[in-house]
C-alpha positions as CSV (number, residue, x, y, z in Angstrom):
1,M,9.2,34.8,-37.0
2,R,9.3,31.1,-36.2
3,E,6.9,29.7,-33.6
4,S,8.7,28.6,-30.4
5,T,9.0,24.9,-29.7
6,G,6.8,25.4,-26.6
7,G,4.2,27.2,-28.7
8,T,4.1,24.4,-31.3
9,R,3.8,21.7,-28.6
10,E,0.9,23.6,-27.0
11,R,-0.8,23.9,-30.4
12,I,-0.4,20.2,-31.0
13,K,-2.0,19.4,-27.6
14,A,-4.9,21.8,-28.3
15,V,-5.7,20.3,-31.7
16,A,-5.3,16.7,-30.5
17,L,-7.7,17.5,-27.6
18,E,-10.2,18.8,-30.1
19,L,-10.0,15.7,-32.2
20,F,-10.0,13.2,-29.3
21,T,-13.1,14.9,-28.0
22,E,-14.9,15.2,-31.4
23,Q,-14.3,11.7,-32.6
24,G,-12.7,9.7,-29.8
25,Y,-9.2,8.8,-28.8
26,E,-9.1,5.4,-30.5
27,K,-10.6,6.7,-33.8
28,T,-8.1,9.6,-34.1
29,S,-4.7,9.0,-35.8
30,L,-1.5,11.0,-35.6
31,R,-1.9,11.6,-39.3
32,E,-5.2,13.4,-38.7
33,I,-3.7,15.6,-36.0
34,A,-0.8,16.5,-38.4
35,E,-3.3,17.3,-41.2
36,R,-5.4,19.6,-39.1
37,L,-2.2,21.4,-37.9
38,N,-1.0,21.5,-41.5
39,V,2.3,20.0,-40.6
40,T,4.1,16.8,-41.5
41,K,4.0,13.7,-39.4
42,A,7.7,14.1,-38.9
43,A,7.2,17.5,-37.4
44,L,4.6,16.0,-35.1
45,Y,6.9,13.1,-34.1
46,Y,9.5,15.7,-33.1
47,H,7.3,16.7,-30.2
48,F,5.2,13.5,-29.5
49,K,6.0,9.9,-30.4
50,S,2.5,8.6,-29.9
51,K,-1.0,9.5,-28.9
52,D,-0.2,8.1,-25.5
53,D,2.5,10.8,-25.1
54,I,0.0,13.5,-26.0
55,V,-2.5,12.3,-23.4
56,A,0.3,12.0,-20.8
57,S,1.1,15.7,-21.5
58,F,-2.6,16.6,-20.6
59,V,-2.2,14.8,-17.3
60,E,1.2,16.0,-16.2
61,D,0.0,19.4,-14.8
62,R,-3.0,17.8,-13.2
63,L,-0.9,15.1,-11.5
64,Q,1.4,17.8,-10.1
65,G,-1.6,19.9,-8.9
66,M,-3.2,16.8,-7.3
67,D,0.1,15.9,-5.5
68,E,0.3,19.5,-4.1
69,L,-3.3,19.3,-2.9
70,N,-2.9,15.9,-1.3
71,A,0.4,17.1,0.4
72,W,-1.4,20.2,1.8
73,A,-4.3,18.1,3.1
74,A,-1.9,15.8,4.9
75,T,-0.7,18.7,7.0
76,Q,-4.2,19.9,8.0
77,P,-6.5,18.7,10.8
78,A,-9.3,16.3,9.8
79,T,-12.1,18.8,10.1
80,L,-15.0,20.0,8.0
81,A,-13.2,23.3,7.5
82,T,-10.2,21.4,5.9
83,R,-12.6,19.4,3.7
84,R,-14.3,22.5,2.5
85,E,-11.0,24.2,1.7
86,L,-9.7,21.1,0.0
87,I,-12.7,20.7,-2.3
88,S,-12.6,24.5,-3.0
89,R,-9.0,24.3,-4.0
90,Y,-9.7,21.3,-6.2
91,A,-12.6,23.2,-7.9
92,D,-10.2,26.1,-8.6
93,T,-8.0,23.7,-10.6
94,M,-11.0,22.3,-12.4
95,F,-12.3,25.7,-13.5
96,D,-8.9,27.0,-14.7
97,G,-7.7,27.3,-18.3
98,T,-8.1,24.3,-20.5
99,Q,-9.2,21.9,-17.7
100,P,-12.9,21.8,-18.7
101,S,-11.8,20.6,-22.2
102,V,-9.5,18.0,-20.7
103,M,-12.3,16.8,-18.4
104,R,-14.6,16.4,-21.4
105,F,-11.9,14.3,-23.0
106,F,-11.7,12.1,-19.9
107,E,-15.4,11.8,-19.7
108,Q,-15.8,10.7,-23.4
109,N,-12.8,8.4,-23.5
110,Q,-13.0,6.5,-20.2
111,T,-12.7,3.0,-21.8
112,A,-9.5,3.9,-23.7
113,L,-8.0,5.7,-20.7
114,K,-8.3,2.6,-18.5
115,S,-5.4,1.0,-20.4
116,L,-3.2,4.1,-20.5
117,S,-0.6,4.8,-17.8
118,A,-1.8,8.4,-17.6
119,G,-5.4,7.4,-16.9
120,Q,-4.3,4.9,-14.2
121,Q,-2.1,7.6,-12.5
122,M,-5.0,10.0,-12.5
123,R,-7.3,7.5,-11.0
124,G,-4.8,6.9,-8.2
125,R,-4.5,10.6,-7.4
126,M,-8.3,10.9,-7.3
127,L,-8.5,8.1,-4.8
128,E,-5.9,9.8,-2.7
129,L,-8.0,13.0,-2.8
130,A,-11.1,11.1,-1.8
131,D,-9.2,9.5,1.2
132,A,-8.1,13.0,2.3
133,L,-11.7,14.3,2.1
134,C,-12.9,11.6,4.5
135,R,-9.8,11.4,6.8
136,G,-10.9,10.7,10.3
137,D,-14.0,8.8,9.2
138,E,-13.3,5.4,7.7
139,S,-16.9,4.4,7.3
140,P,-18.2,3.3,3.8
141,A,-20.7,6.1,3.8
142,A,-17.9,8.7,4.3
143,Q,-15.9,7.2,1.5
144,L,-18.8,7.3,-0.8
145,R,-19.7,10.9,0.2
146,A,-16.1,12.0,-0.4
147,A,-16.0,10.4,-3.8
148,L,-19.3,12.0,-4.8
149,S,-18.2,15.4,-3.7
150,I,-15.4,15.2,-6.2
151,F,-17.9,13.9,-8.8
152,A,-20.1,16.9,-8.1
153,V,-17.3,19.2,-9.2
154,H,-16.6,17.1,-12.3
155,T,-20.1,16.7,-13.5
156,S,-21.0,20.3,-13.0
157,W,-19.6,20.7,-16.6
158,F,-21.9,18.0,-18.0
159,A,-25.0,17.6,-15.8
160,V,-25.9,21.3,-15.4
161,R,-27.5,22.3,-18.7
162,A,-29.1,25.5,-17.7
163,P,-28.7,28.1,-20.5
164,H,-26.4,31.0,-20.0
165,I,-25.0,29.8,-16.6
166,S,-21.6,31.3,-15.9
167,D,-18.5,29.4,-14.9
168,D,-18.7,31.1,-11.5
169,E,-22.3,30.0,-11.0
170,R,-21.5,26.5,-12.1
171,R,-18.6,26.4,-9.6
172,K,-20.7,27.8,-6.8
173,L,-23.4,25.2,-7.4
174,A,-20.9,22.3,-7.5
175,L,-19.4,23.4,-4.2
176,E,-22.9,23.7,-2.6
177,V,-23.7,20.1,-3.5
178,A,-20.2,19.0,-2.4
179,D,-20.6,20.7,0.9
180,E,-23.9,18.9,1.6
181,L,-22.0,15.6,1.2
182,L,-18.9,16.7,3.1
183,A,-20.9,18.1,6.1
184,A,-22.2,14.6,6.8
185,I,-18.7,13.0,7.1
186,G,-17.8,12.3,10.7
187,T,-21.4,12.4,11.8
188,E,-22.2,8.7,11.5
189,P,-23.0,6.8,14.7
190,D,-20.0,5.1,16.3
191,A,-19.2,1.9,14.5
192,S,-19.4,0.0,17.8
193,D,-23.0,0.8,18.1
194,D,-24.7,-2.1,16.4
195,G,-28.1,-0.7,16.5
196,G,-29.3,-3.0,19.3
197,P,-31.6,-2.0,22.1
198,P,-30.4,0.3,24.9
199,A,-28.6,-1.3,27.8
200,G,-31.0,-2.9,30.2
201,L,-33.6,-3.4,27.6
202,G,-32.1,-6.3,25.7
C-alpha cells in the first residue's frame, strides 16, 4: 500500500526537523534529508522546493494557533484572570505533539531564522501575545514581565534539567513562574507619580 501524500509530507518534516536540530539549519542540505528518507531529491522537491518551505510548514500551525489566541484575548477584559488563562492556553500549545521539537529547532537556529520569513512572522505573533498579556498596563516593566512570562514557558524545555521530570510537572512549573510575573502587571504606581515628596512637603 502506497504511503499517502500527506503521510510523506509529514515524514519529510519530521526527518528535516531531526537534521536541522542535530547539525543546524544552514549545515543541512536537501540532499541529506532525501538520503535519510531514502528517497530521491526529485521526490523531495515534489513536496518542498526548499529548506525555507520546510521551515514555513513547521510554523504554519503555530501561526494559526497564535492568531486564535490573540483574537480570543482581544475579546476579554484586561484582568489577571485573562492573563492567566491566556498563558495557560499558550502553554497547552507548547506542550502538544511535536512542538517541543520545533521549539528546540527555533532555539538552536535563531541566527538563520532571523532572515527567514517564517521566523519574522513568528516573532511578530509573539510580540502580539506579549502585548495582550500586558494590555491595560503600558509600563516598560509590564512589557518586560509579559515577555518573560512567555519565555518561562519556552525555556522550561531547556533550563529545567531535573532528571525524570514529567511534561505535566514541567508545564506546572513554567506556569507558576509565569504567574509570578503576570501578577505584578497592573500593580505599578501611577505613571503620573514622579516619586517626589508628598504634597505640602516639597
